GUVEX-38067 format. One record per atom (N, C-alpha, C): residue in one letter; x, y, z; atom name. Coordinates in steps of 0.02 Angstrom, whole numbers, plus 50000, padded with zeros to 5 digits. Example, Ala and Ser with C-alpha at 12.3 -4.5 7.8 and 13.67 -1.06 7.14 Angstrom:
BEGIN
code,xx,yy,zz,site
A,50660,49716,50390,N
A,50615,49775,50390,CA
A,50660,49835,50390,C
S,50642,49888,50354,N
S,50684,49947,50357,CA
S,50645,50002,50394,C
REM end
This chain:
BEGIN
code,xx,yy,zz,site
M,48451,49493,50653,N
M,48470,49524,50589,CA
M,48411,49562,50562,C
K,48424,49607,50515,N
K,48373,49648,50484,CA
K,48350,49618,50417,C
G,48287,49631,50403,N
G,48260,49610,50338,CA
G,48209,49661,50315,C
I,48192,49656,50251,N
I,48144,49702,50220,CA
I,48081,49661,50202,C
M,48026,49679,50233,N
M,47964,49642,50224,CA
M,47911,49687,50191,C
I,47876,49658,50143,N
I,47815,49689,50118,CA
I,47758,49658,50158,C
E,47734,49695,50207,N
E,47683,49669,50252,CA
E,47617,49658,50215,C
K,47600,49705,50173,N
K,47542,49703,50130,CA
K,47554,49753,50074,C
P,47514,49755,50022,N
P,47527,49802,49968,CA
P,47538,49873,49992,C
N,47593,49902,49968,N
N,47613,49972,49983,CA
N,47636,49983,50054,C
V,47651,49930,50091,N
V,47677,49937,50159,CA
V,47743,49899,50163,C
L,47798,49937,50162,N
L,47866,49909,50167,CA
L,47893,49923,50237,C
K,47919,49871,50270,N
K,47945,49879,50337,CA
K,48014,49848,50345,C
I,48056,49880,50386,N
I,48118,49851,50408,CA
I,48102,49811,50471,C
V,48118,49746,50470,N
V,48098,49703,50526,CA
V,48158,49666,50554,C
D,48152,49645,50616,N
D,48202,49602,50648,CA
D,48184,49529,50635,C
L,48234,49490,50615,N
L,48223,49420,50598,CA
L,48273,49377,50636,C
P,48256,49315,50652,N
P,48304,49270,50683,CA
P,48358,49249,50633,C
M,48417,49237,50658,N
M,48470,49211,50614,CA
M,48450,49142,50589,C
P,48458,49130,50524,N
P,48441,49063,50498,CA
P,48492,49012,50520,C
E,48470,48950,50526,N
E,48514,48896,50548,CA
E,48519,48843,50493,C
L,48578,48812,50489,N
L,48587,48756,50443,CA
L,48551,48696,50471,C
S,48507,48666,50431,N
S,48468,48610,50455,CA
S,48472,48549,50410,C
E,48473,48560,50345,N
E,48476,48504,50298,CA
E,48549,48487,50284,C
T,48561,48426,50262,N
T,48629,48403,50252,CA
T,48666,48439,50197,C
N,48629,48472,50151,N
N,48661,48507,50095,CA
N,48656,48582,50102,C
D,48640,48607,50161,N
D,48630,48679,50171,CA
D,48696,48718,50172,C
V,48691,48781,50151,N
V,48746,48829,50159,CA
V,48716,48894,50187,C
L,48757,48929,50226,N
L,48737,48995,50253,CA
L,48772,49048,50212,C
V,48733,49096,50187,N
V,48759,49148,50143,CA
V,48747,49216,50175,C
K,48800,49255,50180,N
K,48795,49325,50203,CA
K,48783,49368,50141,C
I,48727,49404,50140,N
I,48707,49441,50080,CA
I,48751,49503,50070,C
R,48771,49513,50007,N
R,48812,49572,49988,CA
R,48772,49621,49946,C
S,48728,49596,49903,N
S,48689,49641,49860,CA
S,48626,49605,49836,C
T,48574,49644,49824,N
T,48512,49618,49796,CA
T,48486,49668,49745,C
G,48453,49644,49693,N
G,48425,49688,49643,CA
G,48352,49703,49656,C
I,48329,49759,49630,N
I,48258,49775,49630,CA
I,48232,49761,49559,C
C,48188,49713,49555,N
C,48159,49692,49491,CA
C,48089,49721,49484,C
G,48064,49724,49423,N
G,47996,49747,49412,CA
G,47946,49704,49450,C
S,47960,49639,49458,N
S,47914,49597,49495,CA
S,47915,49613,49569,C
D,47973,49636,49596,N
D,47975,49659,49665,CA
D,47930,49720,49675,C
V,47933,49766,49626,N
V,47891,49825,49628,CA
V,47817,49804,49625,C
G,47802,49753,49584,N
G,47734,49728,49580,CA
G,47710,49699,49646,C
I,47754,49663,49681,N
I,47735,49637,49747,CA
I,47723,49694,49795,C
Y,47766,49744,49793,N
Y,47759,49802,49837,CA
Y,47692,49837,49826,C
H,47672,49844,49763,N
H,47610,49879,49748,CA
H,47548,49834,49745,C
G,47558,49769,49754,N
G,47501,49724,49754,CA
G,47476,49704,49685,C
T,47517,49712,49634,N
T,47496,49696,49566,CA
T,47527,49631,49540,C
N,47567,49598,49581,N
N,47596,49534,49560,CA
N,47549,49478,49583,C
A,47517,49446,49535,N
A,47465,49398,49551,CA
A,47492,49336,49587,C
A,47557,49323,49584,N
A,47584,49262,49613,CA
A,47604,49270,49686,C
A,47610,49332,49710,N
A,47639,49345,49776,CA
A,47590,49331,49833,C
T,47618,49312,49890,N
T,47579,49306,49951,CA
T,47611,49351,50005,C
Y,47572,49371,50053,N
Y,47594,49419,50104,CA
Y,47584,49390,50174,C
P,47623,49413,50223,N
P,47681,49458,50218,CA
P,47739,49421,50185,C
R,47786,49457,50155,N
R,47840,49424,50119,CA
R,47905,49462,50123,C
I,47959,49428,50140,N
I,48026,49454,50131,CA
I,48042,49445,50057,C
I,48047,49500,50021,N
I,48055,49494,49948,CA
I,48130,49488,49930,C
G,48143,49486,49866,N
G,48212,49484,49842,CA
G,48230,49417,49811,C
H,48240,49416,49745,N
H,48259,49354,49711,CA
H,48323,49362,49669,C
E,48350,49422,49666,N
E,48415,49433,49633,CA
E,48465,49444,49690,C
V,48499,49390,49710,N
V,48533,49388,49775,CA
V,48605,49364,49767,C
V,48652,49407,49788,N
V,48724,49391,49786,CA
V,48752,49394,49856,C
G,48794,49346,49874,N
G,48823,49347,49941,CA
G,48885,49305,49946,C
I,48912,49301,50007,N
I,48972,49263,50022,CA
I,48953,49202,50064,C
V,48975,49144,50043,N
V,48963,49084,50083,CA
V,49001,49091,50149,C
E,48965,49084,50204,N
E,48996,49092,50270,CA
E,49006,49025,50306,C
K,48961,48978,50293,N
K,48965,48914,50327,CA
K,48931,48861,50285,C
V,48956,48800,50286,N
V,48925,48745,50249,CA
V,48918,48685,50295,C
M,48869,48643,50280,N
M,48862,48581,50316,CA
M,48917,48532,50296,C
P,48937,48487,50341,N
P,48988,48437,50323,CA
P,48966,48397,50261,C
G,49013,48387,50217,N
G,48998,48349,50156,CA
G,48981,48391,50096,C
V,48967,48456,50106,N
V,48954,48501,50049,CA
V,49019,48515,50013,C
T,49022,48501,49949,N
T,49082,48512,49909,CA
T,49072,48561,49852,C
R,49010,48577,49837,N
R,48996,48621,49780,CA
R,49024,48691,49791,C
V,49018,48716,49853,N
V,49045,48782,49871,CA
V,49080,48776,49938,C
K,49118,48828,49955,N
K,49154,48828,50019,CA
K,49151,48898,50049,C
P,49163,48904,50114,N
P,49163,48970,50145,CA
P,49211,49018,50109,C
G,49187,49079,50097,N
G,49226,49129,50061,CA
G,49207,49136,49988,C
D,49172,49086,49961,N
D,49150,49090,49891,CA
D,49095,49143,49884,C
R,49101,49183,49830,N
R,49047,49231,49815,CA
R,48999,49198,49766,C
V,48935,49198,49783,N
V,48887,49160,49744,CA
V,48825,49201,49729,C
I,48789,49180,49679,N
I,48722,49204,49665,CA
I,48675,49145,49675,C
I,48615,49160,49701,N
I,48570,49107,49723,CA
I,48512,49099,49673,C
D,48501,49037,49652,N
D,48443,49020,49609,CA
D,48380,49029,49650,C
E,48333,49067,49623,N
E,48272,49081,49660,CA
E,48217,49029,49650,C
V,48226,48985,49601,N
V,48174,48937,49583,CA
V,48181,48873,49625,C
T,48129,48854,49661,N
T,48129,48790,49695,CA
T,48072,48748,49667,C
S,48087,48686,49650,N
S,48037,48642,49619,CA
S,48040,48573,49650,C
C,47986,48534,49641,N
C,47980,48470,49677,CA
C,48020,48414,49645,C
G,48030,48417,49579,N
G,48070,48366,49545,CA
G,48032,48305,49522,C
H,47967,48299,49539,N
H,47932,48237,49522,CA
H,47866,48248,49486,C
C,47843,48310,49477,N
C,47781,48322,49440,CA
C,47794,48319,49364,C
W,47741,48324,49325,N
W,47748,48318,49252,CA
W,47796,48371,49223,C
P,47787,48436,49240,N
P,47835,48485,49213,CA
P,47907,48471,49233,C
C,47918,48453,49296,N
C,47986,48439,49319,CA
C,48016,48380,49281,C
L,47978,48328,49270,N
L,48003,48269,49236,CA
L,48016,48282,49162,C
H,47992,48338,49136,N
H,48002,48355,49066,CA
H,48044,48418,49058,C
G,48087,48432,49107,N
G,48135,48487,49102,CA
G,48103,48556,49107,C
R,48046,48560,49141,N
R,48010,48625,49147,CA
R,47998,48642,49220,C
G,48049,48632,49261,N
G,48042,48644,49332,CA
G,48025,48715,49351,C
N,48036,48762,49304,N
N,48018,48832,49317,CA
N,47943,48842,49320,C
V,47904,48794,49296,N
V,47831,48796,49303,CA
V,47807,48732,49338,C
C,47847,48711,49386,N
C,47830,48654,49428,CA
C,47760,48661,49457,C
D,47724,48606,49462,N
D,47657,48607,49492,CA
D,47659,48630,49564,C
N,47716,48623,49596,N
N,47725,48643,49666,CA
N,47777,48699,49672,C
L,47780,48741,49621,N
L,47832,48793,49617,CA
L,47829,48840,49677,C
R,47888,48855,49704,N
R,47895,48906,49756,CA
R,47956,48948,49738,C
V,47945,49012,49729,N
V,47999,49058,49709,CA
V,48020,49099,49770,C
R,48085,49101,49782,N
R,48109,49141,49837,CA
R,48093,49215,49824,C
G,48065,49246,49876,N
G,48046,49316,49869,CA
G,47976,49327,49843,C
V,47942,49273,49825,N
V,47873,49278,49799,CA
V,47827,49234,49841,C
H,47839,49168,49838,N
H,47798,49121,49876,CA
H,47828,49104,49944,C
I,47894,49107,49948,N
I,47931,49097,50010,CA
I,47979,49155,50018,C
D,48004,49164,50079,N
D,48046,49223,50092,CA
D,48110,49222,50051,C
G,48129,49283,50028,N
G,48185,49291,49984,CA
G,48246,49321,50018,C
G,48284,49360,49979,N
G,48350,49380,49999,CA
G,48359,49450,50027,C
Y,48305,49487,50038,N
Y,48312,49554,50066,CA
Y,48321,49548,50142,C
R,48376,49517,50161,N
R,48394,49509,50232,CA
R,48469,49496,50236,C
E,48495,49497,50295,N
E,48568,49496,50301,CA
E,48599,49427,50290,C
Y,48562,49374,50305,N
Y,48586,49305,50296,CA
Y,48529,49261,50271,C
V,48547,49211,50231,N
V,48499,49160,50210,CA
V,48533,49092,50212,C
T,48493,49040,50221,N
T,48517,48971,50210,CA
T,48481,48943,50149,C
V,48520,48910,50106,N
V,48493,48881,50045,CA
V,48530,48816,50031,C
P,48502,48772,49990,N
P,48539,48713,49969,CA
P,48600,48732,49928,C
A,48654,48696,49937,N
A,48715,48711,49899,CA
A,48703,48708,49824,C
A,48657,48665,49802,N
A,48643,48658,49730,CA
A,48615,48721,49699,C
D,48589,48766,49741,N
D,48560,48829,49716,CA
D,48610,48886,49714,C
C,48673,48872,49728,N
C,48726,48923,49729,CA
C,48771,48916,49668,C
Y,48786,48972,49637,N
Y,48829,48974,49578,CA
Y,48884,49026,49588,C
L,48945,49008,49571,N
L,49002,49053,49582,CA
L,48997,49113,49536,C
V,49007,49172,49566,N
V,49004,49235,49528,CA
V,49073,49249,49498,C
P,49076,49269,49434,N
P,49141,49288,49405,CA
P,49177,49340,49447,C
E,49242,49331,49454,N
E,49281,49371,49501,CA
E,49281,49445,49484,C
D,49279,49462,49420,N
D,49287,49533,49401,CA
D,49222,49572,49403,C
L,49167,49541,49423,N
L,49103,49576,49428,CA
L,49097,49608,49497,C
S,49074,49670,49500,N
S,49060,49702,49564,CA
S,48999,49668,49595,C
D,48990,49677,49660,N
D,48931,49650,49694,CA
D,48867,49677,49662,C
A,48867,49742,49646,N
A,48807,49772,49618,CA
A,48792,49743,49549,C
D,48841,49741,49505,N
D,48828,49716,49438,CA
D,48812,49641,49438,C
A,48838,49605,49488,N
A,48826,49532,49490,CA
A,48753,49514,49497,C
V,48711,49559,49526,N
V,48640,49543,49532,CA
V,48608,49534,49463,C
M,48641,49562,49411,N
M,48613,49558,49344,CA
M,48620,49489,49312,C
I,48657,49445,49345,N
I,48661,49376,49318,CA
I,48592,49345,49317,C
E,48552,49357,49370,N
E,48485,49327,49372,CA
E,48440,49351,49314,C
P,48436,49417,49300,N
P,48397,49437,49241,CA
P,48423,49405,49177,C
M,48488,49391,49173,N
M,48515,49359,49113,CA
M,48488,49288,49106,C
T,48475,49254,49162,N
T,48445,49187,49157,CA
T,48374,49192,49129,C
I,48339,49245,49146,N
I,48272,49256,49119,CA
I,48276,49269,49044,C
A,48327,49306,49025,N
A,48337,49321,48954,CA
A,48354,49257,48915,C
V,48398,49215,48943,N
V,48415,49152,48910,CA
V,48353,49109,48901,C
Q,48311,49107,48953,N
Q,48249,49067,48950,CA
Q,48204,49093,48894,C
S,48194,49159,48891,N
S,48148,49187,48841,CA
S,48174,49175,48770,C
C,48239,49182,48761,N
C,48267,49171,48694,CA
C,48263,49097,48675,C
S,48270,49054,48724,N
S,48262,48982,48712,CA
S,48190,48966,48692,C
R,48142,48996,48728,N
R,48072,48986,48711,CA
R,48056,49013,48641,C
A,48089,49068,48623,N
A,48076,49099,48558,CA
A,48106,49059,48500,C
R,48151,49013,48515,N
R,48185,48972,48464,CA
R,48218,49016,48410,C
L,48255,49066,48434,N
L,48286,49113,48388,CA
L,48335,49079,48341,C
Q,48331,49098,48277,N
Q,48375,49072,48225,CA
Q,48407,49130,48187,C
P,48463,49118,48153,N
P,48497,49172,48118,CA
P,48455,49207,48066,C
D,48405,49173,48037,N
D,48364,49205,47985,CA
D,48302,49239,48013,C
D,48296,49243,48079,N
D,48239,49277,48110,CA
D,48249,49352,48111,C
T,48193,49388,48113,N
T,48192,49458,48131,CA
T,48153,49464,48196,C
L,48189,49482,48249,N
L,48159,49486,48315,CA
L,48135,49558,48328,C
L,48073,49564,48350,N
L,48047,49627,48376,CA
L,48047,49623,48451,C
L,48087,49664,48484,N
L,48092,49665,48556,CA
L,48057,49727,48582,C
L,48000,49717,48614,N
L,47960,49773,48639,CA
L,47979,49789,48711,C
G,48009,49847,48722,N
G,48031,49867,48788,CA
G,48106,49864,48795,C
C,48136,49921,48814,N
C,48209,49925,48821,CA
C,48230,49942,48892,C
G,48190,49922,48940,N
G,48209,49931,49010,CA
G,48259,49878,49031,C
A,48262,49863,49096,N
A,48310,49815,49121,CA
A,48301,49746,49090,C
L,48238,49723,49084,N
L,48225,49658,49055,CA
L,48242,49657,48981,C
G,48217,49707,48944,N
G,48231,49710,48873,CA
G,48305,49715,48857,C
S,48341,49753,48897,N
S,48413,49760,48887,CA
S,48448,49693,48897,C
S,48426,49655,48947,N
S,48455,49589,48959,CA
S,48441,49542,48901,C
I,48380,49542,48877,N
I,48362,49499,48820,CA
I,48403,49517,48759,C
L,48412,49582,48747,N
L,48451,49604,48689,CA
L,48522,49576,48693,C
K,48552,49578,48752,N
K,48621,49555,48759,CA
K,48628,49481,48743,C
V,48576,49442,48757,N
V,48577,49371,48741,CA
V,48558,49359,48668,C
A,48505,49393,48646,N
A,48477,49381,48579,CA
A,48526,49398,48523,C
R,48569,49447,48534,N
R,48614,49468,48480,CA
R,48663,49413,48461,C
H,48673,49363,48505,N
H,48718,49308,48489,CA
H,48684,49254,48447,C
S,48619,49261,48435,N
S,48583,49212,48394,CA
S,48594,49223,48319,C
G,48617,49283,48301,N
G,48624,49300,48231,CA
G,48562,49331,48200,C
A,48507,49334,48238,N
A,48445,49363,48213,CA
A,48452,49439,48206,C
R,48415,49467,48159,N
R,48410,49539,48154,CA
R,48362,49563,48209,C
I,48379,49618,48242,N
I,48340,49639,48301,CA
I,48314,49710,48293,C
I,48248,49717,48300,N
I,48215,49782,48302,CA
I,48192,49794,48373,C
V,48210,49850,48402,N
V,48188,49866,48470,CA
V,48135,49922,48467,C
A,48090,49921,48516,N
A,48038,49972,48519,CA
A,48029,49995,48591,C
D,48022,50060,48599,N
D,48013,50089,48666,CA
D,47986,50160,48655,C
V,47973,50195,48711,N
V,47949,50264,48706,CA
V,48003,50314,48728,C
V,48061,50289,48749,N
V,48115,50332,48774,CA
V,48173,50330,48725,C
D,48189,50387,48695,N
D,48242,50389,48645,CA
D,48309,50367,48673,C
E,48324,50387,48735,N
E,48389,50369,48764,CA
E,48397,50293,48770,C
K,48343,50259,48788,N
K,48346,50186,48793,CA
K,48354,50154,48724,C
L,48320,50182,48675,N
L,48326,50156,48606,CA
L,48397,50166,48580,C
Q,48426,50224,48594,N
Q,48494,50238,48571,CA
Q,48544,50190,48604,C
E,48533,50177,48668,N
E,48577,50130,48704,CA
E,48570,50060,48675,C
A,48508,50041,48656,N
A,48498,49975,48626,CA
A,48534,49969,48559,C
L,48533,50022,48520,N
L,48569,50022,48456,CA
L,48644,50014,48467,C
Q,48669,50047,48518,N
Q,48740,50041,48535,CA
Q,48757,49971,48559,C
N,48707,49936,48587,N
N,48719,49869,48615,CA
N,48701,49813,48567,C
G,48689,49829,48503,N
G,48681,49775,48455,CA
G,48616,49772,48417,C
A,48567,49814,48434,N
A,48505,49814,48396,CA
A,48518,49843,48326,C
D,48479,49819,48278,N
D,48489,49841,48208,CA
D,48444,49900,48189,C
A,48388,49907,48223,N
A,48342,49962,48208,CA
A,48301,49977,48271,C
A,48275,50037,48274,N
A,48237,50059,48333,CA
A,48174,50096,48312,C
V,48121,50086,48352,N
V,48057,50119,48339,CA
V,48034,50152,48403,C
N,48021,50217,48401,N
N,47991,50252,48457,CA
N,47916,50250,48448,C
T,47882,50209,48489,N
T,47810,50199,48480,CA
T,47768,50258,48503,C
R,47800,50308,48533,N
R,47764,50369,48549,CA
R,47754,50411,48487,C
R,47800,50403,48438,N
R,47796,50444,48377,CA
R,47777,50404,48315,C
E,47787,50339,48317,N
E,47776,50298,48258,CA
E,47726,50242,48274,C
D,47688,50223,48223,N
D,47646,50164,48229,CA
D,47690,50102,48225,C
L,47686,50058,48276,N
L,47731,50001,48280,CA
L,47724,49955,48220,C
T,47663,49937,48203,N
T,47653,49890,48147,CA
T,47680,49918,48082,C
E,47663,49981,48067,N
E,47687,50011,48005,CA
E,47763,50015,48004,C
A,47793,50034,48059,N
A,47866,50041,48062,CA
A,47900,49974,48052,C
V,47874,49922,48084,N
V,47905,49856,48078,CA
V,47896,49828,48008,C
R,47839,49838,47979,N
R,47829,49814,47910,CA
R,47875,49850,47862,C
A,47886,49914,47874,N
A,47931,49952,47830,CA
A,48003,49926,47836,C
L,48019,49900,47894,N
L,48087,49874,47905,CA
L,48095,49801,47884,C
T,48040,49768,47865,N
T,48042,49697,47849,CA
T,48011,49682,47781,C
D,48013,49729,47735,N
D,47985,49720,47668,CA
D,47912,49699,47671,C
G,47876,49725,47720,N
G,47804,49714,47724,CA
G,47782,49652,47762,C
H,47828,49608,47782,N
H,47808,49546,47814,CA
H,47792,49554,47888,C
G,47829,49594,47923,N
G,47825,49596,47996,CA
G,47881,49555,48026,C
S,47888,49558,48091,N
S,47939,49519,48124,CA
S,47922,49445,48120,C
T,47973,49402,48124,N
T,47960,49330,48125,CA
T,47952,49304,48196,C
V,47979,49341,48244,N
V,47972,49324,48314,CA
V,47971,49389,48354,C
S,47930,49392,48406,N
S,47925,49452,48447,CA
S,47925,49432,48521,C
I,47959,49471,48561,N
I,47961,49460,48633,CA
I,47936,49523,48668,C
D,47889,49513,48713,N
D,47861,49569,48751,CA
D,47900,49578,48816,C
A,47942,49629,48819,N
A,47979,49645,48879,CA
A,47951,49707,48912,C
A,47892,49728,48891,N
A,47859,49787,48920,CA
A,47802,49768,48966,C
G,47764,49716,48948,N
G,47711,49691,48991,CA
G,47653,49740,49000,C
L,47639,49780,48949,N
L,47584,49828,48953,CA
L,47518,49794,48934,C
P,47461,49822,48953,N
P,47397,49790,48937,CA
P,47387,49779,48863,C
D,47414,49823,48821,N
D,47403,49816,48749,CA
D,47463,49785,48713,C
S,47512,49760,48751,N
S,47573,49733,48719,CA
S,47557,49675,48673,C
L,47519,49626,48697,N
L,47506,49566,48656,CA
L,47470,49584,48592,C
M,47420,49627,48595,N
M,47384,49646,48535,CA
M,47430,49682,48487,C
S,47473,49726,48513,N
S,47520,49761,48470,CA
S,47567,49713,48434,C
L,47589,49662,48470,N
L,47635,49614,48439,CA
L,47599,49568,48391,C
L,47536,49551,48404,N
L,47497,49512,48356,CA
L,47492,49548,48290,C
Q,47486,49613,48293,N
Q,47480,49653,48231,CA
Q,47548,49661,48196,C
A,47601,49669,48234,N
A,47666,49684,48204,CA
A,47704,49621,48183,C
T,47684,49563,48207,N
T,47718,49501,48190,CA
T,47687,49470,48128,C
G,47729,49444,48084,N
G,47706,49418,48020,CA
G,47678,49347,48024,C
N,47655,49323,47967,N
N,47627,49256,47962,CA
N,47679,49204,47985,C
A,47654,49151,48018,N
A,47696,49097,48044,CA
A,47744,49121,48098,C
G,47727,49178,48129,N
G,47771,49207,48179,CA
G,47763,49177,48248,C
R,47809,49195,48292,N
R,47808,49171,48361,CA
R,47810,49231,48407,C
I,47771,49228,48460,N
I,47769,49282,48509,CA
I,47781,49253,48578,C
V,47826,49284,48616,N
V,47840,49264,48684,CA
V,47816,49319,48731,C
T,47772,49301,48777,N
T,47746,49349,48825,CA
T,47781,49338,48893,C
M,47794,49394,48928,N
M,47829,49389,48992,CA
M,47795,49431,49046,C
G,47741,49465,49028,N
G,47707,49508,49076,CA
G,47673,49468,49131,C
F,47664,49499,49189,N
F,47636,49464,49245,CA
F,47575,49499,49274,C
S,47545,49542,49235,N
S,47485,49576,49258,CA
S,47425,49529,49257,C
N,47381,49538,49305,N
N,47320,49498,49308,CA
N,47261,49532,49273,C
N,47274,49591,49244,N
N,47221,49628,49210,CA
N,47208,49599,49141,C
P,47146,49601,49119,N
P,47130,49574,49052,CA
P,47166,49614,48997,C
S,47184,49578,48944,N
S,47216,49610,48886,CA
S,47173,49597,48825,C
P,47162,49647,48783,N
P,47123,49636,48722,CA
P,47162,49595,48671,C
V,47130,49544,48645,N
V,47162,49500,48595,CA
V,47110,49482,48542,C
T,47132,49483,48479,N
T,47089,49463,48424,CA
T,47110,49394,48401,C
Q,47066,49344,48410,N
Q,47083,49276,48391,CA
Q,47099,49269,48317,C
F,47065,49309,48276,N
F,47075,49303,48204,CA
F,47148,49311,48185,C
L,47183,49359,48217,N
L,47253,49369,48200,CA
L,47295,49307,48215,C
I,47281,49274,48271,N
I,47319,49215,48289,CA
I,47305,49158,48239,C
T,47242,49148,48223,N
T,47223,49094,48179,CA
T,47245,49108,48107,C
A,47229,49168,48083,N
A,47243,49184,48013,CA
A,47318,49182,47998,C
K,47359,49203,48046,N
K,47432,49202,48037,CA
K,47464,49137,48061,C
E,47423,49092,48089,N
E,47447,49030,48119,CA
E,47508,49043,48164,C
M,47496,49082,48215,N
M,47550,49104,48258,CA
M,47558,49059,48319,C
D,47620,49057,48345,N
D,47634,49023,48407,CA
D,47640,49076,48462,C
I,47597,49070,48513,N
I,47599,49117,48570,CA
I,47625,49077,48630,C
M,47680,49100,48658,N
M,47712,49062,48713,CA
M,47725,49107,48772,C
G,47717,49081,48831,N
G,47739,49115,48891,CA
G,47811,49097,48906,C
S,47845,49141,48942,N
S,47912,49126,48967,CA
S,47915,49149,49039,C
R,47924,49102,49085,N
R,47923,49119,49156,CA
R,47989,49097,49189,C
L,48019,49143,49224,N
L,48079,49128,49262,CA
L,48132,49096,49217,C
H,48160,49041,49239,N
H,48210,49004,49200,CA
H,48214,48935,49232,C
Y,48246,48889,49197,N
Y,48259,48824,49229,CA
Y,48333,48808,49221,C
R,48369,48816,49277,N
R,48440,48798,49281,CA
R,48482,48832,49227,C
H,48470,48897,49216,N
H,48509,48933,49166,CA
H,48563,48978,49197,C
F,48573,48974,49262,N
F,48625,49017,49292,CA
F,48694,49002,49262,C
Q,48710,48938,49257,N
Q,48777,48922,49232,CA
Q,48784,48942,49159,C
D,48730,48936,49120,N
D,48733,48959,49050,CA
D,48751,49033,49046,C
A,48717,49074,49088,N
A,48731,49146,49088,CA
A,48802,49160,49112,C
I,48823,49126,49164,N
I,48891,49136,49191,CA
I,48943,49115,49140,C
D,48931,49060,49105,N
D,48979,49038,49053,CA
D,48985,49090,48997,C
M,48929,49121,48979,N
M,48932,49174,48928,CA
M,48972,49234,48952,C
I,48965,49250,49016,N
I,49004,49306,49045,CA
I,49078,49289,49045,C
N,49094,49228,49068,N
N,49164,49208,49072,CA
N,49196,49203,49003,C
A,49155,49188,48952,N
A,49180,49183,48883,CA
A,49184,49250,48848,C
G,49163,49304,48882,N
G,49165,49370,48852,CA
G,49107,49385,48806,C
K,49056,49343,48806,N
K,48998,49354,48763,CA
K,48947,49402,48794,C
L,48948,49407,48860,N
L,48904,49452,48896,CA
L,48945,49497,48941,C
S,48930,49561,48941,N
S,48961,49608,48987,CA
S,48908,49638,49031,C
L,48917,49632,49096,N
L,48869,49661,49143,CA
L,48897,49723,49176,C
E,48957,49743,49158,N
E,48989,49800,49190,CA
E,48948,49863,49178,C
G,48932,49899,49232,N
G,48894,49960,49226,CA
G,48820,49950,49215,C
S,48796,49888,49222,N
S,48724,49874,49211,CA
S,48680,49908,49262,C
V,48706,49916,49323,N
V,48667,49946,49378,CA
V,48678,50021,49377,C
S,48623,50058,49371,N
S,48628,50131,49366,CA
S,48627,50166,49433,C
H,48596,50135,49484,N
H,48590,50167,49550,CA
H,48596,50114,49605,C
T,48626,50134,49661,N
T,48630,50090,49719,CA
T,48606,50127,49781,C
F,48578,50089,49828,N
F,48555,50115,49892,CA
F,48577,50066,49946,C
P,48592,50091,50007,N
P,48600,50045,50064,CA
P,48535,50006,50074,C
F,48540,49943,50093,N
F,48479,49903,50094,CA
F,48428,49928,50146,C
L,48452,49960,50199,N
L,48405,49987,50248,CA
L,48368,50049,50224,C
K,48389,50074,50165,N
K,48353,50130,50134,CA
K,48311,50104,50075,C
A,48285,50044,50083,N
A,48246,50014,50029,CA
A,48185,50055,50011,C
Q,48154,50087,50061,N
Q,48095,50128,50046,CA
Q,48113,50184,49998,C
E,48170,50217,50010,N
E,48193,50270,49965,CA
E,48205,50241,49895,C
A,48233,50181,49892,N
A,48248,50150,49827,CA
A,48184,50136,49789,C
F,48133,50109,49824,N
F,48070,50093,49791,CA
F,48033,50157,49770,C
D,48038,50209,49811,N
D,48007,50273,49793,CA
D,48041,50301,49730,C
F,48106,50294,49727,N
F,48142,50319,49667,CA
F,48123,50277,49606,C
M,48116,50212,49616,N
M,48094,50169,49561,CA
M,48026,50192,49535,C
D,47981,50210,49581,N
D,47914,50232,49562,CA
D,47915,50299,49525,C
S,47969,50337,49533,N
S,47973,50402,49499,CA
S,47980,50395,49424,C
R,47999,50335,49402,N
R,48010,50321,49330,CA
R,48060,50370,49299,C
D,48108,50390,49339,N
D,48162,50432,49314,CA
D,48194,50397,49254,C
P,48201,50432,49197,N
P,48228,50399,49137,CA
P,48300,50374,49144,C
S,48335,50398,49197,N
S,48404,50375,49207,CA
S,48407,50306,49238,C
I,48351,50280,49262,N
I,48351,50215,49296,CA
I,48358,50159,49245,C
R,48408,50118,49256,N
R,48416,50056,49218,CA
R,48405,49996,49265,C
K,48442,49996,49319,N
K,48436,49945,49370,CA
K,48457,49973,49436,C
I,48420,49957,49489,N
I,48437,49980,49556,CA
I,48458,49919,49598,C
A,48513,49925,49633,N
A,48536,49872,49678,CA
A,48540,49898,49749,C
L,48525,49854,49796,N
L,48533,49869,49867,CA
L,48599,49838,49890,C
L,48639,49877,49925,N
L,48704,49852,49949,CA
L,48703,49843,50024,C
Y,48733,49789,50048,N
Y,48733,49770,50118,CA
Y,48803,49779,50146,C
D,48808,49803,50208,N
D,48874,49810,50241,CA
D,48903,49742,50254,C
REM end
């Protein structure tokens, strides 16, 4: 079978791989139908993802059809269309024992630390498979995984109806967070440098928008919040100056959730954190939030239809990554489709 390997930074290859075999008692064999290209995949490709190891079969947004199961597996059956949880954890370290398996001491993420889904078949434990809603296309179904990341970040942010959320970044991640956050009842201010993305965010439930290319973020947010600033802010942009910008724009007693994965230093002023008595929290991956996201979709609270803006055959992954690098403003999400 074919797979897509990042041999080393900036070297993407189509490789021949052996067919995976069912070995554990709870294993299932999945024939891949679609995979998403995430910003972290691009980071692995370019060598800027500090967590990745090489060579690596990437891909953690993975949808497929169950083809075979080991005897005794009842969670899924052949023919089921599933999305695969990318987080694998040990279950016995301190974070795992306290419901934080997404930051397990022995964490291994498919497509980052171990091989992922950019290949024609994978074997995974049945417990990591979740049924995809029937009315979702294969392409749009890859967006369930980003929704789990959004659920995790909103949970970390402890969003309440009386909050004013500042969401920095309206790309694929920011758009996913917006779709989840709007159900909290919080007022939402979005910020980006692309007017089209800001307009789309307003159409999708944001209450106000700030173009940071033309406006000072702190001044704009204070003007929208009677001078206080946001009560909670989420960084969905991951830029070197994101944290400092949010420290300035967030008000006293505020909460900030960071999601960036750059290993480069970021300027931070401790005085702002201390003087405002702020809570600064990271949000990484998710922990068992696939069913939460799927339940929201089935209940009509989340719509993923049309979330993917571009598709490529998976063997044209190089073209897809090159297009991603073009930063074409029409890009929302790119999916690779498998025959």
